[in-house]
C-alpha positions in Angstrom: 26.6 -12.2 52.8 28.4 -14.6 55.4 31.9 -14.5 54.7 33.8 -17.5 56.2 38.4 -17.5 56.0 40.6 -20.4 57.4 37.4 -22.3 58.6 37.1 -25.6 59.5 34.1 -27.9 59.2 33.8 -29.8 62.5 32.0 -32.9 63.8 32.2 -34.0 67.7 35.3 -31.9 67.6 37.1 -33.5 65.0 37.8 -31.6 61.8 36.8 -32.9 58.5 36.9 -30.0 56.5 39.2 -27.4 55.7 37.6 -24.1 53.9 40.1 -21.1 53.3 37.6 -18.9 52.0 33.8 -19.8 52.0 30.9 -17.2 51.6 26.8 -17.7 52.0 24.2 -15.9 51.0 22.2 -14.2 53.9 19.0 -13.2 51.8 17.7 -13.8 48.4 19.7 -11.4 46.5 21.3 -13.3 43.8 25.1 -12.9 43.0 27.5 -14.1 40.8 29.9 -16.9 42.2 30.9 -20.2 42.4 28.8 -23.4 44.0 29.5 -26.3 45.6 31.5 -29.3 44.1 29.4 -32.0 43.8 30.9 -35.4 43.1 29.0 -37.8 40.0 29.7 -41.5 39.2 28.3 -43.2 36.6 29.4 -46.9 35.7 30.0 -45.9 31.9 32.0 -43.0 32.4 33.4 -43.2 36.0 33.7 -41.2 38.5 33.2 -37.1 38.4 33.9 -33.6 39.7 31.5 -30.9 38.8 32.4 -27.3 39.2 29.6 -24.6 38.9 29.8 -21.3 38.7 26.6 -19.3 38.9 26.4 -15.7 36.5 23.7 -13.0 37.8 23.6 -11.1 34.4 20.3 -9.6 35.1 17.2 -9.3 36.8 15.8 -11.2 34.2 18.6 -13.5 33.0 20.9 -15.5 34.2 23.8 -18.5 33.3 24.9 -21.5 35.0 27.9 -23.0 33.5 29.2 -26.4 34.8 32.1 -28.5 34.2 32.5 -31.9 34.7 35.7 -34.0 34.7 35.1 -37.3 34.4 38.1 -39.8 35.3 37.6 -41.9 31.6 35.6 -39.8 29.7 37.5 -36.3 30.1 35.9 -32.9 30.3 32.3 -32.4 29.9 30.8 -28.8 29.6 27.0 -27.8 30.9 24.9 -24.6 30.5 21.9 -23.6 31.5 20.6 -19.8 30.6 17.6 -18.8 31.5 15.4 -15.6 30.3 12.0 -14.0 31.0 10.2 -10.6 30.2 6.6 -9.4 30.3 5.8 -11.4 27.0 8.7 -13.9 26.9 10.2 -17.1 28.8 12.8 -18.8 27.5 15.2 -21.6 28.4 18.1 -23.4 26.7 19.8 -26.3 28.5 22.8 -27.7 26.6 25.8 -30.2 27.6 28.8 -31.0 25.1 31.8 -33.0 25.4 34.5 -32.0 23.1 36.2 -35.1 23.3 35.2 -38.5 24.5 38.6 -40.3 25.4 36.2 -43.5 24.9 34.7 -43.1 21.7 37.1 -40.5 20.5 34.5 -37.9 19.3 32.4 -34.8 20.2 29.0 -35.6 21.7 26.3 -33.5 23.0 22.9 -32.8 24.1 20.2 -29.8 24.4 17.0 -28.7 25.3 15.4 -25.1 23.7 11.8 -24.5 25.5 10.1 -20.8 25.1 6.7 -19.6 25.8 5.3 -16.1 24.5 1.9 -14.7 25.6 0.4 -11.0 24.6 -2.6 -10.2 25.4 -5.2 -13.3 23.8 -2.2 -14.6 21.8 -0.2 -17.7 23.2 2.8 -19.7 21.9 4.9 -22.6 22.6 8.1 -24.0 21.0 10.5 -26.7 22.2 13.2 -28.4 20.7 15.4 -31.6 22.3 18.6 -32.9 20.4 21.3 -35.5 21.2 24.2 -36.8 19.2 23.9 -40.4 20.1 21.7 -43.1 21.1 24.4 -43.8 24.5 24.7 -40.2 25.4 21.8 -40.2 28.2 23.2 -43.4 29.6 26.9 -42.6 29.7 26.5 -39.1 30.9 23.0 -39.5 33.5 24.9 -39.4 36.5 22.1 -41.6 38.5 18.7 -39.5 36.5 16.5 -42.2 35.4 14.6 -39.7 33.4 17.0 -39.5 31.0 18.2 -43.2 31.6 15.0 -44.3 29.9 14.4 -41.4 27.7 13.5 -42.9 24.3 11.9 -40.2 22.1 13.0 -36.4 21.8 10.0 -33.6 22.1 9.9 -30.8 18.8 6.6 -28.8 19.1 5.8 -25.5 17.9 2.4 -24.3 18.4 0.4 -20.8 18.3 -3.2 -20.3 19.8 -6.0 -17.7 20.2 -8.5 -17.5 22.5 -11.1 -15.2 23.8 -15.4 -15.6 25.0 -16.5 -16.8 21.5 -13.2 -18.3 19.6 -10.7 -21.2 20.3 -8.6 -21.3 17.9 -5.0 -23.1 17.7 -2.3 -24.6 15.4 0.2 -27.3 16.4 3.2 -28.8 14.7 4.3 -32.0 16.9 7.0 -34.1 16.1 9.7 -36.6 18.0 13.1 -37.6 17.5 14.1 -41.1 18.0 16.9 -41.8 20.6 17.5 -45.6 20.2 17.3 -46.1 16.1 15.7 -49.9 17.4 13.1 -48.9 19.1 10.1 -50.9 17.9 7.8 -48.9 15.2 4.5 -49.8 17.6 6.6 -47.8 20.3 7.0 -44.7 17.9 3.7 -42.1 18.4 2.5 -40.6 15.4 3.9 -36.7 14.1 1.1 -34.4 14.5 2.0 -32.2 10.9 0.2 -29.9 11.7 -3.3 -30.5 14.2 -5.4 -27.5 13.9 -8.1 -26.4 16.1 -11.6 -24.1 15.5 -14.2 -23.9 18.1 -16.7 -21.3 18.5 -19.6 -20.4 20.5 -22.9 -17.8 20.4 -23.0 -17.4 24.0 -23.2 -13.3 24.3 -24.7 -13.4 20.7 -28.1 -15.2 20.7 -30.4 -15.1 23.1 -30.2 -16.4 26.9 -31.9 -19.3 26.0 -30.3 -20.7 23.1 -26.5 -20.9 22.6 -25.1 -23.0 19.1 -21.3 -23.8 18.9 -19.1 -25.8 16.9 -16.1 -28.0 18.1 -13.5 -28.5 15.3 -10.4 -30.6 15.3 -8.2 -31.2 12.0 -5.1 -33.4 12.4 -2.8 -34.9 10.1 -0.9 -38.0 11.8 2.5 -38.4 10.1 4.9 -41.5 10.4 8.2 -41.5 8.6 8.4 -45.1 7.1 10.6 -47.1 9.7 12.0 -51.0 9.0 11.0 -53.6 11.1 13.6 -54.7 13.1 13.7 -58.9 13.7 15.6 -58.3 16.8 12.6 -56.4 18.7 9.6 -58.5 19.5 6.9 -58.1 18.8 7.3 -56.9 15.5 4.2 -55.0 14.9 3.5 -51.5 13.8 2.3 -49.3 10.7 3.0 -46.1 9.1 0.0 -45.4 7.5 -0.4 -41.8 7.5 -4.1 -40.5 8.4 -5.9 -37.6 8.2 -9.0 -37.1 10.6 -11.0 -34.5 10.2 -13.8 -33.9 13.3 -16.7 -31.4 13.9 -19.1 -31.0 16.2 -21.9 -28.6 15.7 -24.4 -28.2 19.1 -27.4 -26.3 19.8 -28.3 -25.8 23.3 -31.6 -24.6 24.8 -31.8 -22.7 28.4 -35.6 -23.2 29.3 -35.5 -21.8 32.8 -38.8 -21.2 34.6 -39.6 -20.2 38.8 -40.8 -23.5 39.1 -38.2 -25.2 37.5 -35.9 -25.5 34.3 -35.2 -27.7 31.2 -31.9 -27.9 29.1 -32.0 -30.1 26.1 -29.4 -30.5 23.8 -28.4 -32.2 20.5 -25.0 -32.3 19.3 -23.6 -33.8 15.9 -20.0 -35.5 16.4 -18.6 -36.0 12.6 -15.6 -38.0 12.2 -13.7 -38.8 8.9 -10.9 -40.7 8.6 -8.3 -40.8 5.1 -6.1 -43.1 5.4 -2.7 -43.8 3.1 -1.4 -47.1 3.7 2.1 -47.6 3.0 3.8 -50.9 1.4 5.9 -51.3 4.7 2.9 -51.2 6.8 2.6 -54.7 9.1 -1.4 -53.9 9.7 -3.6 -53.4 7.4 -6.5 -51.6 6.2 -8.8 -52.6 3.7 -11.0 -48.8 3.8 -9.0 -46.0 3.1 -12.0 -43.8 3.8 -13.6 -44.2 7.1 -16.7 -41.7 8.4 -18.7 -42.0 11.8 -21.5 -39.7 12.5 -23.4 -40.1 16.0 -25.7 -37.6 17.1 -25.8 -37.2 20.8 -29.0 -36.3 22.7 -29.1 -34.6 26.2 -31.7 -33.4 28.2 -31.0 -31.9 31.8 -33.9 -31.2 33.6 -35.2 -30.1 37.7 
């Protein structure tokens, strides 16, 4: 660690900064302490100064606290907590404004993301929250990804796979940042989506492979009033169950003079549509089935 006491920063022999006390790491070893001050600016919140403090709590988890003092909004507290071990990784990022001078209320946002793995089992979780529609605009400090953010990710998934089986369940939904968003721009939630794939490789002879791919999904969208101030006013609230199943048989006929690999796949798609009175786009049929065989030959 490099320490400086009563130091000056000079540019061409002109002192531009006084450093009563300053430390800088000389290795990759982490340690707790204050980080460099940052100055931020936002047209909606004025100027601010950011005071970060890093806590090196342990080898596998740490915490960064950041106090931002806004000229027009007051005090904002940010926190980033990270944790990791052999099977688990998690990160929490949150911010809170205890009292917004302009709005006269408490405001905040947070994101919690987690992944876990144990042998052939994987899991993931993500949840985003924001207190109001203009929070990102007010406190983004130039982060275009936050200014343009209209949806909040909320996802939970678990999967298992080995050489023969690939199985997974996913729950996916979205929170709405701006309530005047067009219905057509709101993606469908998947509540749930179930994947189940099988293969006979290793069980059947080398010249024969049987497989089955399935993906069953319930697409859901909450009823949403059409906002006439948003154009074009198109969209639908129809909820749908989609069933997809694709059995497949493959042959691998290989000789010294060449090879022949024919395959036959039978994708089956079935849709069950649940129309709503609020739908702008109407579907005539509530049940739709599609069967399209695929035959392929690879030879050489």
